[in-house]
N, C-alpha and C positions, 0 to 999 in steps of 0.2 A: 214638611218633609218632601223631598223630591219623589215623584211617582216612580214606582218600581217597574218590573220585579227587581228585588234586591238580592244581593249575595250576602249571606249572613256568616259564611265561613267556607273554607276550602282546605282540603288535605289530600295526601296521597301516600301510597306505600313507597318504599324504595323500589327501584326497578332492577331486576336481576336477569341475566341471560338464561335461556332455557337450560335446564339441568343444574341450575345454581341453587342459591339459598332458599328460593321460594318454590322449588320444584314439587314439593309434596302438597301444595295448597290448591284447592279448587277455587273457582272464581268468587263464590260467596265467602270463602274463608279468607281470601285476599282483601275483599271489600268490607267485611263486617267490622273489623277493628277501626278502619278508616271512618266508617259511618258513626260508630260509637264515639270516636274521638271528636268528630264534628259536633255532635249533640252535647257532649260534655263541655267543650270549649264555649259553646253558645249558651250553656245553662238551660237547655231546652229538653223537656221530657220526651221520651220516645213516643208517647201517646199523641204528641202534637203533629207528627208527620202524617200527611194525607196520602202521599204517593212517592214511589221510587221509580225512576227512569234510568235503566242501566244499559249501556252499550256493551255488546259482546259479540265477537266474530267467529269464534271457534267452538262454541258449545254444542253445536250440532243438534239443535232442538231443545225442548224443555222451556223453562222460563227462569233464567238466571236472576232476574230482578225479584221474583217471588222467593227464590231460595235466599237471597240476600235479606229481604224484608224479614223473614222468619228467623234467620240465623242471627240477625242483629238485635232481635228482641222488639221489633216494631209491632204495633197492634195488628191483629189478624184482619181487621177491616181495611188496612192500608192497601191502596191500589199498587199494582206492580206491572210495569211496562218494560219489556225487553226490546232492544233496538239492535238490528244488524244491518248496518250500511258499511260493513267491513271497517276500513281504517277511519272512516268518518263517523263511526258510531258514537264515540265519546263526545263530539261536538254536536252532533244531531240530537243526542239525548238532552242537551242543554236547551236547544231550540224547542223541543217537545215539552220540556218542563215549563218553559216560558208560556207556551200555549195553554197548559193546564192552569197556570196561575192567572193569566190574563182573561181566560174564559170563565173563571169562577168555579172551576172544578176542584181546585185545591188552594189552600192558603200556605202550606209548607210542603216543599218538595225536596227530596234528595236526588241529585242527578249526576251522571258521570259514566264511567266505564270500568270494566275489570276483565282481564285476560289471563288465564292460566294456560299458557301455550304448552308448558311442560306436561299438563294433564289433558291436553286436547284429545278427543276421541280419535281412534283410528278410523279412516273413512274408506268406504268401498262402494262402488256402483252395484246396484242390485241387478242380477242377471235378467235378461228379457225372455230367455228360453231355458228349458230344463237342463239342457246339455252344457250350458255355459257356466263359468265360474265367476264369482265376484271379482272385480278389478279394483285394486287399491288406487287411490289418487291423493295427491298432495293438496291440490286446490280445486275448487269448483270452477266452471266457466263463468266469466264475467261479461261476456258478449255472446249472443247467439250465433254470430258468424265467427268461426275459428280464425279466419284470416285477419280479423280485427281484434283478436284477443291474445296479444303476445305475452310471453313471460315478462314479468315486471322488470327483472334485471336486464333482459334483452331490450325492452323498451327504453330503459334509462341509458343503456349503452348506445342505442341508435340515436338518442337525443344528444349524447355527448359528442358523437361523431358529427352529426348534422350542425351542431353549434360550436364546434371547435373547442370543446372543454377537455383538455388532455389530462392524462393520468396525474401528472405532476401538480396541476392546478387543483384537481379533486383531492389529492392527498394533502395538499397544503390547507385546504378547507377543513378536512377531517382532523388534522393535527391541531388546528386552531380551536375546533369545537371541543376536543378532548382536553386541551390545555385549560380552557375556560371552565369546563366541568370540574376538573381536578382542583382548580383554584377556589371553587365555591362549595365543594362537596361537604365540607364541615360546617357550612353556614346556612343550612336549610332545615334546621330543627323545627321551625315553626310550621313547615309545610309537610314534612315527612313523618309518618307514624312508624316507628321502628317495628320490625317484623322478622321473625326467625333469626334473631341475633344480628340483623342487618340494620345499620343506622343511616346509611346513605346508598346512593346508586352504586352498583357493584362494577359496572363495566368501564367507566372512564379510565384511561391509562396514558402514560407518556408515549407519544408516537414520534420517533425521530425519522428523518428522511431515510436513513439507512435501514431502519426496521421496516418501514412501509415498502421499500423497494424489494424486500425479500418476501412480501406477502403475495399469495397466489392471485392470479386473475380470476375474477368471479364471473365476468361476462364480457363478450366482445360483440360489437355491432354485427347484425346480419345483413347490413346494407352493402352494396358493391363498393369496394375500396381496396387499396393496396394492403398487403400484409403489414407493412410498416405503419400505415394510418390506423388500421384496426388495433394494432398493439398500442399505439400512442394514445388512443382514446378509450382504451378498455377500462372497465371498473375492477378495482382490486377489492379484496375483502375489507380493507381499511376504510373504504368509501361507501359502505353499506351498513345501515342500522341493523343490528342482529336481532334475531327472534328473542323475545323476552317475556317475562311475567311481571304483572303489576296491576295496580288499581288506583283510581283517583275519583274523588267525589266533590261536589259543591252542595252547600245548603242554601236554598233559595226560599224567599217568602214574599208575600204581599205587604203593602203598607199597613193594612188592617191587622195582619198577623203580628207585625212588629209592635204595633200599639198594644195588642192584646197580651203579648208575652213579655213586653218590656225589652225587646231586642234592639240592638244597635246595628243598623245596616253598615256594611263596610264598602260596598260597591253596588253599582246598578247595571243591569243589562241595558244595552243601547240598541244593538242590531245583530242579526244573524243572517247567514246566507248558506244555502245548500243548492248546488247546481251540477249539471252534467257537462261533459266535454267529450271530444273524440276519444274513444276507448283505447286507441293505439298509443296515446301519449298522456296517461293519467297524471303524471307528475306536475304538469302545468296547471291542473285544476285548482291547486291550492292558491295560486296567485289570482286566478279568476274569481274565486270565492272571496278572497280578501278584498279585492276591488269592489265587489258588489256589497260586501258588508260596510266598507268605508263610505260608499255612496249612500246607502240606507242610513248609516249613522249620521252623515252630514245633514241629511234631510230631517232626521229626528231631532238633531240639535240646532236646527235653524241656521246651518252654516252653508256658505256658498260651495264649499268643497272640503275634502279632508284627504290628506296624503299620509301614507304610512310613515314617512320620515319625520312627521310632526308628532308622532305618538311617543309616550314615555316607555312603553313596553310593546314589543312585537315578538311573538313566538311562533315558529314554524316547526311542526314535526317533519324534519328532513330525513326521509327514509333513505335518501342517497345524497351524496355530496353534490351531484349534478342538479338535484332538485333545489338544494339550498342556493346554489349559484344562479339558477334560473329565476328563483323567487326574488333574489336581491336585484337582479337586472330588471325584472318586470315591475317591481315596486320602487325602483330607484333608491335602494337602501345600501348603505355602507356596511362592511362586515361588523362593525361595532354597534350597529343599530338594531340587531335582532339576535335572539338566542344568546343573551349576554352571559348566561351561566352554562353554556353548552346546550345543544339541541338533542333531538332524538338520535342523531348519528352517534352521539357520545353516551346516551343512556341505554338505548335499545328500543325495541318496538313491540310492546304488548298491545296488539292491534286495536282491540275495542276500547282500550284505555288511553291510547296515545294522544288523541285530541284533547281529552280532559286534562291530561298531564300538562300539555302546552298551555291550556287556559289557567290551570293552577299556578304555573310558572309566571304567567303574565300578571295575575292578581297579586302574587307574592312580590313581584318586582314593583308593581304600582305602590304597594304598601311598605316597601323597603324592609321586608322581614329578615333580611340578612345584609351584611355589610358589602360594600363594593358595588352596589347597583348604581347605574347612572341616574342623575337627577334632571336630565334634559327632557324636553318635550312636554306636551299638555297631558292632563291626567287621564289619558285614555290608553287602553291596552287592547291588543289584537292577538288572537290565536287562530292558526290556519292549518289545514291538513288536506292531503289528497288521498283518494282511495282507488282501489282496483276497479276497472270498468269505466274509468274516466269521470269520476265524481270528485267534488271538492266541498269543503265546509269551512266556515269561518265564524268567529264571534267577536264582537266589539263591546268592551265594557268600560266603565268610568268609575274611578275611585271617588269616595265621598268624604275622604279626609286626607290631609296632607301627609305624605310619607315621611 
């Protein structure tokens, strides 16, 4: 048996926009059915799980992983680690699970992310003085220097202007993502655990050029430019991944655990990367992390090098069309070589879960769990994501059986 850590299963909830079908569920309520489905499909008792590692960005304290552990009926002795690296939480949780497995601290781990954006706590700063009132805020700072901590939409619009990515190109990218998602929305039964009456992702829709032209501008660059240039390179609401609710998890184990429980590994972890970049342009960190994961993967596999366009599955959580376009250019990918069933732009962005959802999509593609997936490339899959503050994460995996 190839040495692990191994993936023994993967699953996710549907993704629904904030205020949609999943609006009443807390993070552990989104993730518990997914965890239980994973164990059932693998034929593994709950008592076998040693640890849960869960990404969550909006819970505002507490320990969502422990809530999930108890809600899913895992043993009270089960360790519970909550991870908050914002958008990167879902992939960073996988890397931390690998560390637990490789260091001998666990033999079976459930890892991933859950985000109940609809139920996110209202946030306020605490007054410093008795005469002051609390001040509500939408997001915390991601850089100690405010000048280097732009609004994420503003940063993406600045990038679009600087790199000549006009609104028409962005909207063409968005329409393509939604079209792919619509074409495959009924073919993901093996990865999606139905929830609240929802059988598939709720957001994908047909986007005509005329419809997108009527959508409002979401952000314009703050850089010096003519009004015409600012309008031409603006971000519309069609080119932004919406706020969403959702959860995704993977079941991982050591070779020893597979032998003990008679489990059949489906894929193995090859490499991960988590890194930082300039906080002014966080969207480019996904490509940087992907390159680092590819380099580490090539070394682990004894290869001279490894390119993204040689892989069978590449998934990016594209929070913006601009980000997807930048990722494709940086990794020399054609549009048909990544996000083959639509990306985060077409699903939505449940922050702490988005990275794991991308990984679940890559694993499902590798194993051909629904029709219409491409058969090109070697049996490797890559998932990548960028996060606020200029961070990126990526994970490289390898299938252990032919799709």
